C-alpha positions as CSV (number, residue, x, y, z in Angstrom):
1,M,63.6,93.2,-52.5
2,T,61.2,96.1,-51.7
3,K,63.3,98.2,-49.4
4,E,65.5,100.9,-51.2
5,L,69.1,101.1,-50.1
6,A,70.6,104.3,-48.8
7,P,72.2,106.5,-51.5
8,H,75.6,105.0,-52.3
9,E,78.4,105.0,-54.9
10,V,81.2,102.6,-55.9
11,G,84.8,103.3,-56.5
12,V,88.3,101.8,-56.7
13,E,91.0,102.8,-54.2
14,E,94.4,101.6,-53.3
15,Y,95.5,100.0,-50.0
16,K,99.1,99.0,-49.4
17,G,99.6,99.0,-53.2
18,N,96.6,96.8,-53.9
19,K,93.4,97.8,-55.7
20,I,90.3,97.8,-53.4
21,F,86.7,97.9,-54.6
22,K,84.5,100.0,-52.3
23,I,80.8,100.7,-51.9
24,F,80.2,103.8,-49.8
25,K,77.3,105.9,-48.6
26,V,76.9,109.4,-50.0
27,D,75.0,112.5,-49.0
28,D,72.4,114.4,-51.1
29,Q,75.2,116.0,-53.1
30,G,76.9,112.7,-53.9
31,Q,79.8,113.3,-51.4
32,E,81.1,110.3,-49.4
33,L,79.9,110.4,-45.8
34,E,82.9,110.8,-43.5
35,K,81.9,108.7,-40.5
36,F,81.0,105.1,-41.2
37,G,80.5,105.9,-44.9
38,T,82.1,102.7,-46.2
39,V,79.5,99.9,-46.6
40,V,81.9,97.3,-47.8
41,S,85.4,97.1,-49.4
42,F,87.4,94.2,-50.7
43,G,90.3,93.3,-52.9
44,L,90.6,91.1,-56.0
45,T,90.7,87.7,-54.2
46,K,87.5,88.3,-52.2
47,A,85.9,89.7,-55.4
48,K,86.6,86.5,-57.2
49,Y,85.0,84.4,-54.4
50,I,82.0,86.7,-54.4
51,L,81.6,86.3,-58.2
52,E,82.0,82.5,-57.9
53,H,79.2,82.4,-55.3
54,F,77.0,85.1,-56.7
55,D,74.0,82.8,-57.0
56,D,74.5,81.6,-53.4
57,I,74.6,85.2,-52.1
58,K,71.5,86.1,-54.1
59,K,69.7,83.1,-52.6
60,F,70.8,84.1,-49.1
61,V,69.4,87.7,-49.6
62,D,66.2,86.4,-51.2
63,T,65.6,83.9,-48.4
64,Y,66.4,86.0,-45.4
65,S,65.1,89.4,-46.7
66,K,61.5,88.0,-46.5
67,D,62.0,87.4,-42.7
68,S,63.0,91.0,-42.1
69,E,60.1,92.4,-44.1
70,K,57.4,90.8,-41.9
């Protein structure tokens, strides 16, 4: 992939007593952007599915990123 992603960080938060993994956009000082800052968040069950299908996700990105770069 040749495009660079917007500045971002990762963290773990809690939602209704469950741990949530979160990727969020940050400003130049590394502070989370308030409005629409969360790129993606998910819990343990979804994280397990993502890990199980990591190669499929990578193939998806590799295949369709080429279309958007034209």
